[in-house]
N, C-alpha and C positions, 0 to 999 in steps of 0.2 A: 600493857597495854597488850590485848590481841589485834595482830594483825588481820587486814583480810587478804592478805598472798605472800609470802617471801621465796626467795630466790636465794639458794646454796649453793655451794660449791661452784661458784662462776668464774670465772677470767674475766670481772666486767671494765669494758671502757669506761668511764662515765662522761669522760670527754667536758668534762672542768675544763674552769681557764689552765688548772697546776696540772693537769695531764691525768689527773688521779686511777687511780685501779684500784678495787675492792674484791672482797670474794661471793659477799652477800648484799642483801635489798630488804628491806618492808614496804608496806604499803598499806592507807589505808584511807577507805571510801577514795579510791583508786590516784591520792601519792603519797610519794616517797617518805615515809615516816622517818627511816634508818639505814645509816648503809654501813658497812664492816665486814668483819672476818663470820663465817656462819656461825661456829661456836654465839656468837653475841646473836644473833639474826635468831638462832633456837626459838631464845626467849621470847620470840614477838610471838609464836607458832602457838593455838589455843584449837577449841576443835574444833571449830568453822575454817581454820583459814585455810585458802589452798594453797598449798608446797607445791615448787617446781625445781628438783634440783640441775644442775646445769651439769653434771657431772664432769667438771672442770674443761669447760667448752668457754669459746671466745662472746661475751654477750656485749651485742652494740645499743645505744637508745635507738627506737623506732625510728624509721627513715623519713625522712620526710621529703618529699619528692614537691617540690614549691612550683613544675610546671606543669601540665600533663594536661590530658581530655576525656576525663572515664563521662562526662556524659554523651560523648558521640560515639567513643569507647563501647556503652553501654548498650546502644545503638546493633551496634556492628556484630558484637554479641550475640544477639538473638535473630539478628537476619538476613545479614551478610555474608559470603565467603569471605576469608582468608587465602589472598595469594602471595605472602611472605616467604623468601626464595627456600626456608623450609618445608613449605608445600610445595611448591613448584619451581624447577631447575632448567625449562626450556620455557621455547615462546608454543610448542606444542602441547604442552600441560598445560599451561593456562587456558590455551583456546579450548582443550580436550577439559577442561574444569569447569569452564564456562557453557560448553555443550551441556551437561553432565545436569548441572544447576539447569537450567535456563528447560531444558526438556520435558523436565519435571514439573515445572510453575503453573500456575491458572490460568490462561489466557487475558492478556495484557497487565502481567505481573509485572515489576519491573524485575531484571537482574543485577545486584548490588555486587561490589566485589570492594576488596581493598589492600594497599600497602602491596600495593603492586612495587617490581622494582626491576627496570630493565633493564640495568647492568646489569643481574644477575639472574637473568633469563631468557637470551638471546634479543632482545631491544622489545619495539614494541608494536604487538596487533597493529596490521593495516586493516583501513575502514571495510575493507571487502572479507580481509577475516574474519573481526569482530563480526558483520552483519552472515556469515557464514553459520557462525561458532553458535551465533542467540536463541538459533527454531523461532525465531517471529518477533521475540521479547526486546523491549526499552532495553538495550545494558550501557550500566556506568560503573567505570573503574577507573578508583580513586587511587592516584599513584603514592609513595610510602609519606613521600611529605603533606601529603594533604592541601596541594598550593595548585596542582595536576590532574587532570584524569581524561583519561580514552570516552568517550560514547559513538556508539552506531548510528547507523541515520534511521533506526526506528528511531533513539532515545530526539538525537537534532527534532523527528516531525513530533513527539509526544512535549516537544517544551516549544513546540510552535517556531523554532526558531531554522527560517528557511535560507536555501542554499545562497543566495546575494545577500544575509543579513548582515550590517558591521558591529565590528567590535564593540561590546559594551565596555563603558569606559573601568579603565584600569583593567584590563582584561583583554582575554585573547581567543579569538577559534582559529587554528591553526589551517595553513591553506597551503597546498604543495604550488612551487613557488613556479612551475611548470605551467599547469592547466588553471591556478584555482578556487579549485574544488576542496571541500573541510580534507581533511589527514585525519581526521578521528579526535587531536589530540585539546585540550582545552584548557589554558593556562588561569587563575587568580578569579578575576570576577564571575570569566565566562567558565567556571568549574561550578563557581556555586547557582549557576543557575540552571544543573541537571543534581546538583545538592540536595538544593530547595526542595526540586521532584520530589528525590526520592526522600527526605525527612519529612515532607509534608504531611504525612499519615501519621508518623511519631506521636504517641500519645504519651503523656505522665508516666502513666502508670505501667508505659514500654518501659522511657528511662528509669524506673527505680526497677524493674522486675530484671533487667540485664546491670541493675547496677549490686544485685544481689552478689550475678559473676563476678562483678570486678573486685565487689572488698574480698572475692576466697583468694581472685589471683594477687590484690596487692598482698592482704595477710600469710599466703606464701612465700611473699620474698619479703615478709618483714618489717612493709612500709605501713606503718601506720598514719600518717599523716599523706593527706594528696592536696595541692591546690587545683581547682580547676577553672584551667584558663581558655576565656572566653566563652565564661557559662551566658547560655541565653537564658532567657523568665522562662520557660516553658521547666525548663531541665532545673533553675531553683525553685519555682511553684512543685518541684518533684519532687528536692530534695528535702523543704519543707514539713510534705507528708511524713517523706520518712523518718524526720525527728519525732513528729507528732506519734506517730507509730511502733516508736525505739525502734524502726531500722538498719540503726547504722553502727558497723562491729569495727567504724574506722573514722578518724575525723576527716573532716573534707573541709576545705575553703574556696569561701568563693573569692574570684576575678570575672566581675562583669564586662560581658560582654560589651565593645561599641559598637559592633554590626547589628547588634537585635536594636534596630530604634522601637520606642525613643527609651530604652531601658536606662540608659545614665543619667541623663536630665529626668527622669521617674526621680529616680534615688535622689538629687540633688532637692529637685522639689519638694521631699519627704521629709531632709535633713540626715538622710542616711547616712555614717560615714563610716567608716573604715574603722574596722572589728566590734562593728554589731553584731551578736548572736552568742556564742557560749561555746564548749569547748569543743564540740560535736560538730557544728554546722559557723563557721563567720564569717563577715563577707570583711574579704581582705585588702580589695580595691579594686579597680577602674583594669581595663586594656583597648586597648586598638594594633591594631597589625598592617601598618607599612610598610612594611619588608614581604620576601619572599622567602625561596627557596634554592641552592647551592646546588644540590643534590639537583636540582631539576631545571637549574637555570634561569633562574628566576628572580631570583635575588639579588639586589642592589650594590655594584661596586665601579668604584673610579675606572678598575681595566677593563679592559671585556672578559670576556672567557675563553678559555681553553677551550683545547680538545675540537672532534667535529661535531657544528651543528649537527640540529635534528628535524631533519626536515621540515620547514615552514616559519624551524625561530629566525626572530631577525639579525642580520649581521654588518657591523659590530655587534657583538650582543652583553652590554652592561646590565640588563636587569629591568626591571622596573619598582614605579612607586606605586602605591593603594592610593594616596589618601595625597591630598592639595595643602602644600604647606601651611598657610596663612588659617585654612580650614579645621585642622587638628590644633593648630596652637591655641586658638577661640576655644573648641574642645576640652582639652587639657589641660587650660586654663582654669576655668571655669570649675572644674573637675575638683583639681588643686585647690584652687578655694574657699569648696565648699568642702574638706575633709577627708578626699577619698584620694587614697595612692595611688600616685596614677604607673603606668607601666606599659610602655611601645617596644615592642619589638622592631629589632635593626637585628640583620643578619650579613652580611654585608658590609665592608668601610663606609658606602654609600650609604646605605640606609642606616647606620649605628649614628652617622654621624646627622642623619635626618633627625632620626629619634631624638640627639642629642638638643639638635636647634630646637626641637620644640620645648625641648623640656627646660634647657636655660630660659626659654620665654617665658615661661609660667612660673617659673622662681623668679624671673625679672619683674614681675607681675607681680608676685607675691611670696616675695621670702620669707620660707621656713628651714631653723636648721637641720632639722631633724627628721627631711623628709624622706629620703628610703626609698626615692624616684627611682624605677628599675629600667633598661637594657633586657628587652627578653628573648634569647638566645646568644647574643653578642656574642659572633666567633672569632669575627676576623679585626681584631683589636692591634691596630697597628701602635708606636708609638705616640701619633699625636693623638691617638684616639684615647690609651692607656692614660695620658695626663691630662685629657678634659674629666672624664670620666676621675679621675683623682681628685681634680680640680673643687669639681662640680660637685661629691658627695653623692654620684652617682652607684648602684647598683648593677653588677655585672652578670645577671639572672642568667649564666652559660650553660648551652643546650649540650650539655657534655654526652648526654644519650647518642646523640650527631659522630662522634670520634669513633665508637665501634661499629655503627652499623654502616654507618654513609661515609665512613672517613677515604676509603678506596674512591669515590665519587669527587670529595673536594682536592683530595688530591690529582685528580685526572682532570677537572673541571677547573681550578686554580694553579696549577703548578705546587711540586715538590718545593720550591721556595715559598711557598706562602703558607706551608706549615708552620714555618718558627712563628707567625703572630696569629695564629687560628690554635683557637679555644687557651690562648698562652696564662696557664693558672700560675705555675711557680712567679715570671713579672707581676700578674696579677697579687700574687701573696707576701713581693716583695713589699708592692707599691702601697701596700695597705688597703685596698681597694677589696671589699666584700664581694664572693662571690659564688653563689651556689650553686651547686649543679640540677639539672633535673633529665629526666626520658624524653618526656614529652610527646607518651605515650598515647595514641596505638601510630604516631608516626612511628616511632621507635618500638621496642618490647618495652613490656611494664618488672622487668629483672634490676635493679638499679648495680648489680655488682659489675654484669658487664662492661659499664660502664664507669667504674669505680678501678677496672683492671686499668680501662683503656687509657686515664688519669696517670695512672703510675707507666706503665710500659710505654706510653706514647704508640701503643700500637693498636691496625684496627683488626676486626673477626677475620681479615683476611688477609692480614699483614702487611697492610698500606701503613709505610713509614709518618710518623706526624709529627716528628720531630721531637726526640728526646729531652733538647734542650729546654723542655717546657714541661718536664718528668716531673711531678710532684710525688710525696710519700703518700703512704696509704693512709696514715692517721687526717692529716691533710686533704687526702681523698673524702673520707668519712666523714670529715666534719664539712664539703661543700653537701653533701646530703644531711644533715642534723643538724649542727650547732647555726652556719652561715641559712639553711635554708629553715627554719625558724626566725631567724630574726629577720630575715629578709621581709616577708609578712607580719612582722610585732608581735611574734609568740614569745619570744629568747627566754619572759618570764614560765612561760608556761613548759615549755617542748625543746627536745634537739640534744639536753644535756640528761644524766640522770645523777639528781640533787634534790638537796630536801626542799620537801613542795612542790615540787613539778608532779608533772603524769606522769603515772608509772605504765610508760612506753617503751617497749625494750623486746629485741629478738635474741635469740639464738643459733650460732649459728656451730657448724661442721666443720669449719677452716677456721683456724688463725688468719685471719687477714693481716694483721699485722708483724705476723714472721713468718709468713708459707715464702713461697718464690711468687714473684709476683703476675708471675703468666697464671699459676693457679687460682689468683681472686675471682678470675671472671666464672668459674665455677663452682664457687661459693654455691651451700644448700643451709635454707632458713630451715632448723629443726621444731621452734618451736617462737609463735607471735605473743606479746603481751600487750595489752591495749586496757590502761586504766585499771592494772589488775586483774584483768579479769585472761583466760589464756582461749587465744583467737582461730591459732591455729597450730597444729605439729602435739608435743608434749613430751 
């Protein structure tokens, strides 16, 4: 039989249970039909076969990023301005960028900016500085964590937030302790007042257009599958239209948003269960976000934050939770009974305990052995929490992207000794707790290899010590982004490893991440990405 696609002369890490490596593989109809030596695979080459010679390079299964925000990233790539540390290195550069963008905007248009990391650029701009830089426009800046933001006075006015406005439930408009005036910093649901105003005009076509750029970036980094955390109805409609139009070049999992009322009740009422869809677009589960941000000092911990508080921050500060427990338990239980995989965010130990309380109650109401309920991000896994995860059969859906980009802030805000239990992948593996890794992009960068490298070295991009006692091997780190990523969304029979019958999704690397200096893993580049036997990047 002639294959549609053949890869030759590679060092293919199949990531199967036996840890097999082969030289070559062949695919037909988008799925793998043969693996072995290159000489044997040449027998499957015919006149119409697409052939890729890996030239001795390392080949891995396509990356499965099991928690990210491509819908929001799509819109931001089109219309927002990036303020990440590689773009701005000082507060003066932040303000100059804001002024340059706002000065060119038409009257009344919002200036929207994202991925500000105040620790890397000299602190948060003041409200007066924002007003001076904004050229009269309403301005909103989303902090890199996606949980906090900065708004200028014109933005407060545009959203109808008066100077004496009360804080919204589960949020805060930060105020100067001395004067009671707004500082411009807004937390959690208060940030959503401004996010909703900026995103209100987004259309399904905007999301679809931006998703072309998101797909380009993912494929450039070997990502062949992404699960869209907190997917709203508008993005679901856009994604279905893209499927009808044949515009998907990678695979998308939908994790429906508990923020988008009444999306989840409608799924329950329609009888739609996890797994609905096909290999390109599939409903994975449902998600709520009760916990917050460690780097932004809002995630819920039992012990107070360390370091210097931001003006207007509560003291002592143990973070905040964004749902009433009884309310969220009822929501999660209804979804679980309806056959929807439940995912609840927990970052700090108090937030993780909250998530586990809710999920344990849902399972008590409706026991299911293979439930695969997930604690999203699940960063601070103390020994008692690890025991709860193991006992309940829960998934630690680990925000490994935070290790590289936000690790320095975690050390500053929680203390060096806390790193022993932050993203403790060696302990999780030893306990048999499944812990897929994810980027959470655009909170962090799309590139998975910076996070994979941090899992191995236990160092952040700035060199912060994340405690080498929890370091894992390169193969274990890759499993978090392949086999475990697929398993955590019930797609282990389709993807995550390169085996007979599975999807021909793979990436060719310029670096052997299993054999190189661990510090070099983060520099790995993808020379080719294949999805369903089709070359989608490089070659």
